[in-house]
C-alpha positions, 0 to 999 in steps of 0.5 A: 272099315274091315280089311279086304283083302286077307294077311297071306294075300301078302305072302301070295302076291310076292310068291307071284312076283318072284316067281313070275320072274323066274318063270321069265328068267327060265323062258329066256335060259330055254331060249337061249340054250334051245337056240345053240342047241343040235336041234335048232341047228340041225347039226350032224343032220344030213338035208334031202340032195337033189342026188345021193351024194356019198363024200365017203364013197367017193373021198375014203373008197375010190380016194377021189382028192377035194380039189377036184370036184371043189376047183376053186377052193385053193383060188377063191372066197367060195369052195366051189359046187362041181358042175355036171361034167365033173361029175359025167367025166366017171358017170357016162362009163360008170353007173351010167343007167343008174336011176339014181343017177337021172337028174344027174343026165338031165342036168346034162341033156336039158342043161340044168344046174343039179340044185344041191341044198347048202350044209353050210351057208353062212349069213349075207353080213358074214365075210368068209374066204375059203383060199385065205383059210387054206393058204394059212394051213387050215385043214378041210376037216377042220371045218367041214369034219371027216367027210371022208367018213359020211355016206350023206354030208352033215353039218358039224359045227354051227357057225357060230362067232364065238367058235369062228372066234376060238380059232382066231384067237388062237390061230396057232392051235389050229394049223398044219402044215400045207402039204395038210389041208386036204387031208381030211386024216390029218391028226394034230401033234402033241405038241401042236402049239410049239407047232403051230408057232412055227406054222404062223411064221411060215405061212405068215399068220398074224394076230393081228386083225383077226378078232377085229369086226371088220375082218368077218364083217364088211 
């Protein structure tokens, strides 16, 4: 009986099997990398907002403290979004006829809150408490970046679990004095490890449980 396949058929079959496997692994790698890329997470991409609010202007230019607008950041799990009345405290006198602020005036007139697009939006299965981080000495800029240099606010961290765990495993490398928490220009000292160890004692930061699943997933 004559041979059905030529001798090179085995080599072609082996190459096809190995090539298919390599292509599959390569595709998985591309998907994995894409899911963690700035393109997918939209890191440093400012989302559209109902009003082009500039932290750079309000914080760096006018010197407004974070807590003036985010009133609950020290005592609540949510930092809080300013009500329209807070905006109109100034804008009833300053730029009160500016077209760009018409949505703010409409919000006050008709009693409808502005619908801001959240820059940082954790999934529902993640528990995060702003107040505990502020109370222990984690600065605003550690997570939100230098918002005082942002004409429009964008995300500086993708908030992947590994990024949170890096801080929870070595909190001493991220702690700062409590009176520097809202100082966006604060720079860590060269001996941050030693300073952080001292701050751990002062601010009652305990390593136990920081990396347990139930700390963030409740």
